[in-house]
N, C-alpha and C positions, 0 to 999 in steps of 0.2 A: 597403460597406453591410452592416449587420447585419440580416438578415431576422428578424422577430419578430412576434408577435401583438400588435395594438394593442387596448387595452381600450376597451370602449364608453364613451361620454361620459355624464356625469351623476353626481350625488352618490352614487348607490347602484344596484347592479345585482343585489341579493340575489334579486330575483324572476326573474332570467334565468338559466336553467340551460344550460350548454354540455356537450355529450356527446362523449366520447372513448372509445377502446378502453383506453387506459392513461393514468394521471396519474403523472408522476414528479416527486417533490419533491426538489430539489437538482440543480444543473447544473454540478457539478465533474466529476471523472473518471468515477465510477461512473454518475452520472445521465446525463451526455452520451453515454457509451458505450451505456447501456441504451436511450436514446432512438433512437440511430442503428440499433442492432440490431433493435429492435422495428419501427421505421418501415420498414426495408428488407425486413421480412417482411410488410409490408402494413398494419400497424396505424396508427391515427391517435393521435398522442401529444401530450399537453400536458406541456411541460417547464417547471417552475416554479423560479424562483431568487429568494430573498429580497433579494439584493443587486441594485441597479439598474445597476451598471457592468458592461458586457459583458466587460471585461477584468479583472474581479475574479479573485482566486486565493487559495488557501490559503497563508497566510504562514508559519505555524509547521509546517514539514513538510520532510523531505528530498525528493529528487526521483528516487529510484532506482526504475527499472522492471526487476524481475528478468527474467532471460531466459525464465522460464516464461510470461511474458505476451506474448512476441514473436509466437507464432502467432496469438493473438487480435487483436493490433494489425494484423497482416498481413491477416487475414480482414476486419477492420473497414475496411481500406483507408486507414489513416492512417500507416502506418510510414514511407513515403517522405516524407510531409509533416513528420513529426517530424525526420527527418534534414535536410530542407531548412531547418527552423527552428533547426538547430544541435545536435540530439541527438548525444551522443558514445557510440559503441559501446565498452563497457568490459569487459575481463576483470579479475579481481582476484587479487592476491597477498595471502596471509594470513600474518601473523607469529604464531607460537605460542610457548609456553615451550620448545619443542623445536627451533625454527628456522623458516625460511620454507617455506610451501607455495606453489610457483610455479605461475602459470597457464600454459596452453599455447595455441598458436595455434588448435587445433581446438575450443576451448571455445566454447559458444554465448554471445555477449556480452550483457550487460545494456545498458540504455539510461540515460543521464543527461541530463535536460533539466529546467531549473528550472520550478517550478510557475507562475511568472509568465509563462512562454511556453506551457507545456503546457495549463493550464486554459483560457485563451482560445482556443487552437487547437482543442481538442476541442469546446468550446461553439459555436464558429463552425461547425465541421463539422456538429454536430447541427442548428443553426439552418438550415443550407443543405440539409438532408436533406428531401426531399418527405415530407409526413405529420407533421412535427414543428412544433408551435407553441411557440416559446420565449417565455415570459412573465417578464420581468425585474421586479424590485422587488415581487414578490408573496410575502407572508408567510402561510403556512397557519396558521390558528388553530382549525380544526375538522376532524376526520376523521369523515365520515358513516358510521355503522354501522347496517346493517339486519339485525336478528336476529344481531348479532355479526359480521357480514361487512362488510368495507370496500367501500363503493360510491361514494365520492367525497370531495371536500374543499371547504371554504370558505376563502377567502383574502382578504386586504385589501392594496391597493396603497398607495403612499406618499402618495397624495392622499386616502386614507380610503375609497376606493370598494371595495365588496365584490364578490366573484365566487363563484358556485357552479358547481362542476364535478362531473360524474358520469362514472364509468367502471367497467368490469368489474374493473379492477385498479388498485390504488394501490401505487406503488413508493416506498419510503423510501430515498432516496440522500442523506440530510441529515446524515450523519456520526455520530460516536460518541455525541453527545448528542441523538440523533434526536428531534425534536419530534413527528414522526409516531408513533413508538413510544409516546411519552408520552400523546398524545391518544387513541391506540387501546388504551391499557392493555396494551401488550406488554412484559413484564418483561425486564430485562437482568441478566446475571451479571457481576459486577465483581471483579477480582483486582488487588491492589496491586502496585506495582513498586518494587524496592529500588534502582534506579538512577535517575539523572536525566540530562538531555542539554543540551549547549550546542553551537552550531555557528555558523560564519561563512563567507563567501565571500572568497577571495583571488585576486588576479592576480599573475602572476610566479612561480608555483610550478612548477618544472620536473618533469614526470612523463613516463614513457614513453608513447608514443602510445596512448591508450585505456586507460592503466594506472591502475586503482584499487587501493587498498591498504587492508587492515584489520589491526588489531592486537588480537588476543585475549590480553589480559594475565592473564586468569584470576584475578579476575573483571572487572577494568576493560576497557573496549573503546574503540577509536578507529577513525576512518575518514578516508580521503582519496579524494575522488571528483572527477575532472575533468569539467567540464560545458560547456555552451554559452558562447559569447562569451569563450573563453579563461579562464574562471573555474574555480577549484577549491574545493570545499566541504571544510572540515575539521570533523569532528564528534567529540565525545567523549561517552562514556556511562559515567561512573564510579559506583562505589558511593557511597552517601549519606554515608559518612565524609568524603568530599571536600567536601561541600556548604558547611560553614562557611567554608572557604577561598575557594570561588568567590563566596560572598555578600560576603565581606570585601573582595575586590579581584578582580573578574571578569576583567579584562584580564590581570593578572599570573598568576592561577591558570590561565587558559586557555593562555597562552604556556608556563608551567612544565610543564603536563601534556604538551603536545606536544613540548617540548624534551627530555623524559625518555624519549621513545619510541626503541626501536632503529631505526637508519636513519631518523631523524626527518625530516618534511617541512622543506624549506628555507624557513622563514618569515622569517628575518632579512632577506633581500633581497626579500621579497614585500610586497605592499600589501594590507591588509585593506580590502575594498570595501564592506562592510556592517557594521552593528552585530553584536554577538555575540547571537544569538537563543538563547532557552532554553526548556526545558519541564521543570518540576520534578516534575509528577505525570503519570505515563505508564501509567495503569491499563489493563489489558486488559478490554474490554467486549464481551460477546457476546450475541447474541439469536438466537432461531430464525429461519432464513432466510426463512420464510414462515408466515403465519397465514391465516385465511380472508379472501380478497380482497386481501391485503396481502403484498408481498414486500419483503425488505430486501437491499440490495446495498452493496458497499464497506464502509466503516467502520460503517455503520448495522447491518450484520449481524455483523461481527467487526472490532473495532479492536484489533489485537495490539500488543505491545511493538514500537516502531519499530526496535529494534536489528537484527533480521534483514532489514530493508528490504523487507517484504512488502506493505505497505499499498497502494501505488500499483498494483502488479501485480495484487493480488487484487481491487482495484476493477474493473480491466479484465476480468479473468477471470469474476468473479461476474456482471457485466453480461451477458457473452456466454452464460453458463450459463442465466441467466433467459430471455433471448431465445430460446435453443434450446428450452427446456422449455415456454414458454407461448405462443410466437408463433402456432402453429397453432390452439390453443384459442381465442385471442382472435379470430381471423378466423372460426372456425366458430361461435363463440358457445356452445360447450358444452365440458365437460371441463376447465374452468379449475382447479377445486379439485384434481383428480387431477394436473394438470400442475404446480401449485404444490407438491404433496407430492413430486413427482419432483424439482423444483428443490431443495427442502429436503434431500432425501436426497443429491443430487449435491454440494451445498455441504458437507454434513457429511462425506461420504466423502472429499472432496478435502482439506479443511482441518482437520478436527477433530484428527487426530493431530499435525499441525504445531502447532496451537494449544496442545495439551497440553505439548509439549516446549518451545515458546517461553515459555509461562507458567511452567514449572518453572525455566527459566534466568533469568527476570525476577525471581526471588526474590533475586538477587544471589549465588547459590551459585557455587562453582568448578565446573569440569568434573567430571562423574561418571566412574567408571572406564571405562565404555564409550566415552564421548566422548574421554577422554584416550588410549585405545588408538587410536581412529580418527584423531585429529588428529596424534598423534605418528608414527603409521605413514605418514600422508600426506606428511610431510616427506621420507621416504626412497623412496616408491613412487608412480609416476605413476598407476597404476590406482586405488590407494586415494585419491589426490588427486582424480582425476576423479569417483570415487564420492561423495566428500565435497562436491565442487562441485555435482554434480547434486542433492544433497539441499539444500545451502545456497541454491541458486537455486530450490528447490521444484519441480523438474522430475520428481522421484520422491517417492513417499509414504514415510511413516515405516516401514512394514513392509518396503519394499524397502531402505531405508537400513540397517535392523537385521537384514537377512536373514543366515542362517548363513554363506553363502559369502563375502561381503565382510568380515564380521567375522573369519572364520577366516583369510582372507588377511592382514588387518591384524595378527593375532596372529603369523603366521609372519614377516612383515616385521619386527616388533619383536624377535622372537627372534634373527633374523639380525643386526639392528642391534646388539643387546646383545652378541652374540658378537664382532662386529668391534670394539666399544668397551667394554672391561671397565668394569663399574660402571654402564653405561647401562641404564636400566630405564624402562618406560612410566610409572611413577609418580614418576620423578625428572627434572624438567625440566633442560635443559642450561644454564640461565643465568637 
């Protein structure tokens, strides 16, 4: 059974106001995790979801949970449930123009679990958490602002009945096109993406246990992710020069792209189990993580290029940061604005540098000289490879990634490699 809040009867409930500590709009990854985190700190939470189906999920999305999100998932108490649902622990091998960067057994693994399994699991966990009222089929059409500060929402259910909710905090967890942000007049910064994406799920693709792979073809990119139920996701993110070919014959272009990869996935003996899904516009959209009385989590705060696979993990992490920062203030009934400013600073400190590098690469450019140095050295050196993996999984920040010591080590590795192989140079790929 799905525990949830039952709406009052009658054609209209506009005169009835329900009071909560926090109202969360959107019950996918970020919203469900924020609801669990706040309720476990003692807050009473209304969790609103416009879709009426408790098993609804985000359809156009990868399912990759970077290893940086594992500690938050453990603290949330859902990691074991994800594994029981079939989540695959994955380390990743990366093909570069200089050869393969191989993963090692001591790497912290990422998680792969399809959104059709992940979203309902987290939503169910939120609904079963004491203090959370899950309200399905509720569309928010007004954010209440008192002197510019968010104090509640109004929403309408599928029968046309209206509901008025008040709370000290409104949380927007409603994705990159956040309706809450629009209603509250919170602006977004938008940057175009020069790549597009197509992906599909296959059965019968042999991979090493937990073995994901990525191909950085500089600038085209492809991925192979084993996931639950014996399925493997193949995804490609080419430059837009490829787009006419994909539009002309999607199936042929998709197969041709993957057939051309070094050590290509064995698709000839595999079965494609889903349509080929696509996303042609992948803009980066960012907003301030908090305004007066309003907080943004997940894609509502920062919807980055999906290429580095950060969206699902950052949804989990930003939800935890919010609960950490505002939980006490909600219970005490004071200091909320100060706590929201702290959340905004924490969000920016953790993600802004990553956002800048991700946005730069989403322009479709090739690797810059520093990236070429680090990727090419990682092919030859396990420590540089581990450093690159820690950054790629977003477990270290940009300033740590570009610190003098690892960069100097990469330079020494490349010089030694060049001495062993005459004519080899960091700016000259091997194939």
